[in-house]
C-alpha positions in Angstrom: 0.2 -0.3 -0.2 0.7 3.7 -1.3 0.9 6.7 1.7 1.1 10.4 1.3 0.6 13.2 3.7 -1.8 15.6 3.3 -2.0 18.6 1.3 -2.5 21.1 4.1 -1.5 20.6 7.5 -1.4 23.5 10.2 -0.1 22.7 13.7 -1.4 24.4 17.2 0.4 24.6 20.5 -3.0 24.9 23.0 -2.5 25.7 26.2 -6.0 25.4 27.1 -7.0 23.6 29.9 -9.1 20.2 29.4 -11.2 18.0 31.3 -9.4 14.7 32.3 -11.3 11.7 33.8 -8.8 10.0 35.4 -7.4 13.2 36.8 -10.9 13.7 38.7 -10.5 9.8 39.7 -7.1 10.6 41.1 -8.0 13.3 43.4 -7.9 16.3 41.0 -9.7 19.1 39.9 -10.3 17.2 36.5 -8.6 19.6 34.6 -5.2 18.1 32.3 -3.3 21.5 32.4 -0.5 20.6 30.0 0.0 22.1 26.5 -0.8 19.7 23.4 0.0 19.7 19.5 -3.1 20.0 17.9 -2.8 19.2 13.5 -5.4 21.1 11.5 -6.3 20.2 8.3 -9.5 20.9 6.1 -9.9 17.8 4.7 -11.1 16.4 8.5 -13.5 17.5 10.4 -11.7 18.3 13.4 -8.2 19.1 15.1 -5.9 16.2 15.6 -4.3 15.6 19.0 -0.6 14.2 18.0 3.1 14.0 19.4 6.2 15.2 18.7 7.2 12.4 17.6 4.3 12.2 15.1 5.1 15.3 13.6 8.3 14.5 12.7 7.2 11.4 10.7 4.7 13.9 8.9 7.3 16.3 8.8 9.4 13.2 6.8 6.6 12.3 4.3 6.1 13.6 1.2 3.0 15.7 0.4 3.2 14.8 -3.3 5.5 11.7 -4.2 3.6 8.2 -2.9 5.8 6.1 -0.6 5.1 2.1 0.3 3.8 1.8 3.6 6.2 -1.2 4.4 9.0 1.1 3.8 7.9 4.0 6.3 6.8 1.4 9.1 10.3 -0.1 8.6 11.7 3.1 9.2 9.1 5.1 12.1 7.7 2.3 13.3 4.3 0.4 12.5 2.6 1.8 15.4 3.2 5.4 14.5 2.4 4.9 10.9 -1.1 2.9 11.9 -2.1 6.0 14.2 -1.8 8.5 12.0 -3.5 6.7 8.7 -6.0 6.3 11.8 -6.2 9.9 12.1 -6.4 10.7 8.4 -3.2 12.9 8.2 -1.7 10.2 6.2 -3.6 8.8 3.2 -3.5 6.3 0.8 -5.3 5.9 -2.4 -8.4 4.3 -1.7 -11.4 6.8 -2.6 -12.5 7.8 1.2 -14.3 11.2 1.9 -11.4 12.4 3.8 -9.5 11.2 0.5 -12.0 12.9 -1.6 -11.5 16.2 0.2 -7.6 16.7 0.3 -7.8 16.5 -3.6 -10.4 19.3 -3.5 -7.5 20.8 -1.7 -5.1 19.8 -3.6 -6.9 20.9 -7.5 -8.4 24.4 -6.3 -5.2 26.7 -5.5 -7.0 28.2 -2.2 -4.7 30.1 0.4 -4.2 27.7 2.7 -5.4 30.3 6.1 -8.0 31.0 4.5 -8.8 27.1 3.0 -8.8 26.0 6.9 -10.7 28.9 7.6 -13.8 27.9 5.9 -13.1 24.3 6.8 -13.5 25.1 10.4 -16.2 28.1 10.2 -19.3 25.4 9.1 -21.9 24.7 11.4 -24.3 21.3 12.0 -27.6 20.8 13.9 -27.2 24.7 15.6 -29.9 25.8 17.2 -30.0 29.5 18.1 -32.9 29.4 20.0 -32.9 26.4 21.6 -29.4 28.0 22.9 -31.7 31.0 24.1 -33.6 28.8 26.0 -30.3 27.0 27.9 -29.3 30.3 28.9 -26.2 30.0 26.0 -26.8 33.1 24.3 -26.4 36.5 26.4 -29.0 38.8 26.4 -27.4 42.2 25.6 -27.8 43.1 29.5 -25.9 40.3 30.4 -22.9 40.9 28.2 -22.4 44.3 29.4 -22.6 43.3 33.0 -20.1 40.3 31.9 -17.8 42.4 29.8 -18.4 46.3 30.3 -20.0 48.5 27.9 -19.2 48.2 24.0 -17.2 49.9 21.9 -18.7 52.9 21.1 -21.2 53.4 18.1 -19.3 57.0 17.4 -15.5 56.6 17.3 -12.9 59.2 17.5 -9.9 59.8 16.3 -8.4 63.1 16.8 -10.1 64.7 20.1 -8.4 68.0 19.9 -9.4 68.9 16.7 -13.1 69.8 16.3 -14.9 68.5 13.1 -15.8 70.2 10.4 -19.7 70.2 9.6 -21.2 69.0 6.1 -23.8 70.6 4.2 -26.7 68.7 4.4 -27.6 65.8 2.2 -30.5 66.4 0.1 -33.4 64.1 0.2 -34.7 61.9 -3.2 -37.0 59.3 -3.9 -34.0 56.8 -3.0 -33.2 57.6 0.2 -36.7 57.2 1.0 -35.9 53.6 0.1 -32.9 53.4 2.2 -34.3 54.9 5.4 -37.6 52.1 4.6 -34.8 49.4 4.4 -34.6 47.4 7.4 -34.4 43.4 8.6 -38.0 41.8 8.7 -37.8 39.4 12.2 -41.9 38.7 11.3 -43.4 36.9 8.5 -46.9 35.9 8.0 -46.4 31.9 8.2 -49.2 31.4 5.8 -48.9 33.9 2.8 -47.6 32.9 -0.3 -45.3 35.2 -2.6 -47.0 35.7 -5.8 -45.0 34.5 -8.5 -44.1 37.9 -10.4 -42.3 39.4 -7.1 -40.5 36.5 -7.0 -39.5 36.6 -10.4 -38.4 39.9 -9.7 -36.1 39.6 -7.2 -34.3 36.9 -8.5 -33.9 38.3 -12.3 -32.9 41.8 -10.1 -30.7 40.5 -7.7 -29.1 37.0 -9.1 -30.1 37.1 -13.0 -27.5 38.1 -15.3 -27.3 40.8 -17.4 -25.0 39.8 -19.8 -21.7 37.9 -20.3 -18.1 39.1 -21.7 -15.4 36.7 -23.1 -12.0 38.2 -22.4 -10.3 34.7 -23.9 -11.1 31.7 -24.6 -12.3 29.9 -21.8 -12.6 33.0 -19.5 -16.1 34.6 -19.3 -16.7 37.4 -16.9 -20.2 37.8 -15.8 -22.5 41.7 -15.8 -25.0 41.5 -12.9 -26.7 44.4 -10.6 -24.4 44.2 -7.9 -20.2 44.0 -8.1 -18.6 41.3 -8.3 -14.4 40.4 -7.5 -12.8 40.2 -10.9 -16.2 39.7 -13.0 -16.5 36.6 -12.3 -19.6 36.1 -9.8 -18.6 32.8 -8.2 -21.6 33.2 -6.0 -24.5 30.3 -7.1 -28.3 30.7 -5.8 -30.2 27.7 -4.7 -33.4 28.7 -3.3 -35.8 26.7 -0.3 -39.3 27.4 -1.7 -41.9 27.2 1.3 -44.8 29.4 -0.4 -44.6 30.6 -3.7 -47.4 31.0 -6.4 -47.2 28.2 -9.2 -44.2 26.2 -7.8 -44.1 23.0 -5.4 -42.4 23.5 -1.7 -38.3 22.3 -2.4 -35.4 23.1 -3.3 -33.9 25.0 -6.6 -30.7 25.7 -8.2 -31.4 29.5 -10.4 -29.4 29.8 -13.5 -28.9 33.4 -14.3 -28.3 33.9 -17.9 -31.9 31.5 -18.8 -33.7 33.7 -15.8 -34.9 30.0 -14.7 -34.9 27.9 -11.8 -33.4 23.6 -12.3 -36.1 21.4 -9.6 -33.2 19.8 -7.5 -36.0 18.3 -4.7 -39.7 18.6 -4.4 -40.8 18.5 -0.7 -43.8 18.7 1.7 -44.6 22.0 3.1 -43.8 20.5 6.5 -40.5 19.1 4.9 -39.5 22.3 3.3 -40.5 24.5 6.8 -38.3 21.8 8.9 -35.2 22.5 6.6 -35.7 26.2 6.8 -35.8 26.0 10.6 -32.2 24.0 10.1 -30.7 26.3 7.1 -31.3 29.2 10.0 -29.9 27.6 12.9 -33.2 27.5 14.9 -33.7 31.4 14.3 -37.4 31.2 14.7 -37.5 34.6 13.4 -36.1 34.0 9.9 -37.9 30.2 9.3 -41.1 31.3 8.2 -39.9 33.7 5.4 -41.6 32.3 1.9 -37.9 32.2 0.3 -34.7 31.3 1.5 -32.0 31.9 -0.7 -29.0 30.0 -0.2 -26.2 31.6 -1.2 -23.0 29.5 -2.0 -19.6 30.1 -3.3 -18.1 28.6 -6.4 -14.3 28.6 -4.5 -13.0 26.5 -7.7 -13.9 29.7 -10.0 -12.9 32.2 -8.0 -9.0 30.7 -6.8 -8.6 29.9 -10.4 -7.8 33.5 -11.1 -6.7 34.5 -7.5 -5.2 31.7 -7.5 -4.0 31.5 -3.6 -4.2 35.1 -3.3 -4.4 36.1 0.3 -7.4 38.3 -0.5 -9.7 36.6 -2.6 -11.3 34.2 0.4 -12.6 38.3 1.8 -13.6 38.9 -2.3 -16.6 36.4 -1.8 -17.6 37.4 1.4 -17.7 40.7 -0.2 -19.8 39.8 -3.3 -22.4 37.8 -1.1 -23.0 40.9 0.8 -23.3 42.9 -2.1 -25.9 40.7 -3.3 -27.8 41.1 0.5 -28.2 44.4 0.0 -29.4 44.6 -3.7 -32.0 42.0 -2.5 -32.7 44.3 0.6 -33.7 47.0 -2.0 -35.5 45.8 -3.9 -37.6 43.6 -1.3 -38.0 47.0 0.0 -39.3 48.7 -3.0 -41.4 45.5 -3.5 -43.1 45.9 -0.4 -41.7 42.9 1.0 -39.5 42.1 4.5 -36.5 41.0 3.6 -33.5 39.1 5.7 -29.6 38.2 5.9 -28.2 35.8 8.0 -24.6 34.4 8.4 -25.7 32.1 11.6 -26.5 29.0 9.1 -26.2 25.6 9.6 -23.9 25.7 6.5 -22.5 21.6 6.8 -26.0 20.5 6.8 -27.1 22.9 3.7 -24.2 21.5 2.1 -25.1 17.9 2.4 -28.6 18.6 1.4 -27.4 20.6 -2.0 -24.6 17.9 -2.3 -21.7 20.5 -2.6 -18.6 19.2 -3.1 -16.2 19.9 0.0 -14.0 22.9 -0.6 -14.8 23.5 -3.8 -17.9 25.5 -3.3 -19.7 26.0 0.1 -23.2 28.0 1.8 -21.5 31.6 2.9 -24.8 33.1 4.2 -28.4 32.8 3.5 -31.3 35.0 2.9 -35.4 35.3 2.7 -37.7 37.6 1.4 -41.5 37.9 1.5 -44.7 39.2 3.1 -44.6 40.8 6.8 -46.9 39.5 9.2 -49.6 42.1 10.4 -48.4 41.6 14.0 -44.7 42.4 15.0 -44.0 38.9 17.7 -40.1 39.6 17.0 -38.3 42.9 17.7 -36.9 44.8 14.9 -35.1 48.1 14.7 -38.2 50.7 13.9 -38.2 53.2 17.3 -34.8 55.0 16.7 -33.1 58.0 18.7 -32.9 60.7 16.5 -29.9 61.9 15.9 -29.0 65.8 16.0 -31.0 67.9 13.6 -27.6 69.3 11.6 -27.1 65.6 10.2 -30.5 65.3 9.1 -31.4 64.9 5.0 -33.0 68.1 3.5 
């Protein structure tokens, strides 16, 4: 059998105390305070404890060239090699999920720190509402009591210099639209979104306006929002709960055709269950009739920005631009809207069948008719700013 080291590996010296049942049985406080080495590899679900002897083996084994396992066992000992194979830090050619993820890490020109952050930041089975009921989501008052006041919302850099007032802003219809924009936390759980406004939202936000071929095999896209390099490496996957003329379920939006690609039809209750899991149990978002998962295509992004330290930021900016366009479009159409990055992206990726480390859910938006009554608080009652700062 042939072995090689995984493509990407980072090592951390952890010094945080860890629970130790044996220490507790021995009469101690149950905490192990010894420093420990942890190996982080993006193709694995979590960090792996390793010894210095294991790290020496990993240093000596090549990440590209395959080596006979028997030779490595003869050199380093069968026990160490078996431990590293079991941990997933040494890989053989067999087609396992870990091997497939490692292959993706090799094929896509990730910047390694971003690759690790992307692989470690995914959520599964997180329920924000349940965490609140268990006292794990502190209130604003509890945060202030524990950590003191939040940093000021209006920082000054030159306290010894008076600020220079600007002329009052001139108000137009666009200012009214901006002022009306807010995050909706109260959707009508019975109302369906009409087909016309749904189609308008999809076209305005994610639809393509045109393309341009820079060279054979290099096509950039124009949409209503900017995107890094004109790549528009963000796909829209739609979870429909209540849209006139559409069965509940999952769809993939095709921006060039302005059409939906049906992926999975669901019963209404099943779609509602997935909506709850998509938004990590945030009850104030799960009733939106339309949820759109924005999925980054890292292979397209890093095709141009190869191992670039800024590229991972770019795709998050792209999602932010799309979210703001979505907010303004929904506000103009009289719909409520929201965006959240607190999503169970690991579960979403599994349901959508996203290839690990090649594509990944970044954030989720939703829109639809507002509820007649407000159950969850929204940012509507504001303290006035000084008169001079208000637009005319």
